[in-house]
N, C-alpha and C positions, 0 to 999 in steps of 0.2 A: 254358485253357492258361496257367497261371500262369508269369510270367517270372522270378520271384525266390523266394528261400527264404521270404520273408514271405508271398507269394501262395500258395506250395505248402503252407505250414503252416496258413494260413487254410482252404484247401480241405480239407486232411486233417481239421481240426477239424470242419468241417461234415459231412463224410462219416461221421466217428465218431459224431457226434450222431444223424445219420439212421439209421445201422446199429444204434444202441442200442435202437431200438423205442420209445423214450419219445416222448410227444407233445411237439412242439417248434415254436418259431417262430424261424426264422433270417432275419434281414434283412440282405441284402448292400447296401452303400452305398459311396459314394466322395465325395471332395472335401468332407469335412465341415469346417464352421467353426462358431464361436460368437462372441458379442460378448466373452466373457471369454477370457483367455488369448491366445496368439499365433495368428495366422491369415494367410493370403495377403493379404487386403485391408489389414490393418494394416501388413504388410511393405511393400506397394506405397505406401501413404500415407507411411510413414516415408522410404522411398527417394526418393519424389517431392519430399520436403522437402529432401533432401540433394544430389540430383543434377539436372542439367539434362536428362539423357537416360537413359531406362530401356530395357533390352533384356529382352524377355519371350518365352518359348517359345510358338510358335504352331501346333505340330503335335501337341499332346496335347489330346484332347477329353474333356469330361465335363460334369457339371452340379453347380455348387456347391450343397451341401445343408446346411441349417442344423440344428444339434443340436436346436433347438426343434421343427422339423418331425419329426425322428426320434422325439423323445419323444412328441409328439402322436399320430403314426401308431402307434407301439408301444402306447400306452394304448388307442387305438381297436381295434387288432387283438386285444389281450388280451381286451377286453370282448366282442368278436365271437366269439372262440374259446371263451369260457365257454358260449355258446349253440350254437355249431357247431364242436365240437372236431375234426370231420373236415376242417376247412379248415386244420389245422396244416400246417406245412411250411416250405419255403424260398421267399423272395420277394425281389425287387429293389426297393429303395426309394431314390429320388433325386428331387430337384426336377425339374419338367418343363423341357423345352427342353435346349439344349446350347450350349456355348461352348468356347473354348480359353483358355489362361492369358493370352495377349496381349489378347484381347477382354475378358476378365474384368478385367484391370488397367485397360484403357481405361474400362470401365464404372464401376469404383470411383472413378477420378480425375474422371470427368465428374459423378458424383453428389456428390463432395466440392465441386467447383466450383459446381454448381447449388445446393447447400445453403449456399454461402458460408461454409464452415467456417472456424473461427478459425485453421486451419493455413495456412501459406504454402507453396503448391505452387511449386517451382522448375522441375520437369520440364516441358519444352515438347515433348518427343518421347517416344513409347513405340514403340520399334522391334521388329518381329517377328523372331524368330530360331528356328532349328530346335533340337530337343533336343540335338543334337550340340554346340551352343555351350556347354552346361553339363554336361560329363561328370560322372557320379556313379558310385559303385561299384555301386549297385543299378539294375537295368534298370527303367525306368518304361514302362507301357503307353501307346501312342499313343491308344488308344480305351478310355476308362473309362465310356462311355455305358452305361446300363442300361435294359433294356426293363421298364417297370413295369406293363404292361397286366394281368398276372396279379394283382398286388397291388390295383390299382384296381378290377378287376372283382370279385374275391373279397370285398373289404372295402367296396365301394361308395364309393370315394374318387375325388376329382379332385385331383391334386397341383398345387400352385401353381408357376408359372414360377420359375426360379432367381432372376431379377432381383427378384422381390417380396421374397424372404427376405433377399437381400443388401442391398436398399434399407432394409429394416427394421433390420438389424444396423448398417448405416452410420449411420442416424438415431440409434441408441443410442450409438454410439462417437464421433461427430463433435461 
């Protein structure tokens, strides 16, 4: 049940691919980040250096998923499909576990403090707020959690917890 034009067009694209009859691998994901380019963690680190208090949404849930994990799983799945083309289809792919943006921000700042990063964190408070505190034109889902059991079972995978990937990314950027 997509909430926005973005979500509706993504779903329409998936349906058109499925209806085409072509062998396909569609991987649905969410909350994607990478060490390069902008991302939520980098934004929180920057804001924490500028402000004494951060306010972060606490009613949207998901699992931060690294682009490196997406690439690795995609490569694994393609190799698998070369031997078992009947396993083609649509799968959910996200890191294990779940969090909200508020807890994610707190984790990022705790990791930076633990790493004794060269950055000077000014923020002493990370306050939880509802989505309504940051109105946007696009409606955002409160639940971006994905059930990855089908992917893990079909491809023989165990997905790492979201904190593992975020910690690795932070080690690279701090």
